[in-house]
C-alpha positions in Angstrom: 14.0 171.9 76.4 12.9 173.9 79.6 10.3 172.4 81.9 7.4 173.9 80.1 8.6 171.9 77.0 8.1 168.8 78.9 5.2 169.5 80.4 3.6 170.3 77.1 4.8 167.3 75.5 3.8 165.0 78.2 0.0 166.4 77.7 -0.2 166.1 74.1 0.7 162.7 75.1 -2.3 162.2 77.4 -4.7 163.9 75.3 -4.2 161.7 72.3 -5.8 158.5 71.8 -2.6 156.1 73.1 -2.1 158.2 76.3 -5.9 157.8 77.0 -5.7 154.5 77.0 -2.7 154.1 78.8 -3.6 156.6 81.6 -7.3 154.7 81.8 -5.1 151.4 82.4 -3.0 152.9 84.7 -5.9 154.0 86.8 -7.8 151.0 86.4 -4.6 148.9 87.8 -4.6 151.7 90.6 -8.0 151.5 92.1 -8.0 148.0 91.7 -5.0 146.9 93.8 -6.4 149.9 95.9 -9.9 147.8 96.2 -7.1 144.6 97.0 -5.2 146.5 99.7 -8.6 147.4 101.2 -10.6 144.3 101.1 -13.0 145.9 99.1 -14.2 148.2 102.1 -13.8 151.6 100.4 -14.8 150.5 96.5 -17.1 153.6 96.3 -14.4 155.9 97.7 -12.0 154.5 95.1 -14.5 154.8 92.3 -15.2 158.0 92.7 -11.6 159.3 92.9 -10.8 157.0 89.8 -13.8 158.8 87.8 -12.0 162.4 89.0 -8.6 161.7 88.5 -9.7 160.0 84.8 -11.8 163.6 83.9 -8.3 165.2 84.6 -6.0 163.3 83.0 -6.0 162.8 79.1 -9.3 163.4 77.3 -11.8 161.4 79.6 
């Protein structure tokens, strides 16, 4: 199994409903941690990055 096979399997997993829920949960957790670390000072930028990442990962 080559790297392209693994990449395809990962892509397929993220495109599933279960994968979408997992990626959303991970992005939410990361954005909450970033917000907490910055004291909420950059929530608008964090939200923008989270939305952009969500559009690129899974089926948004």
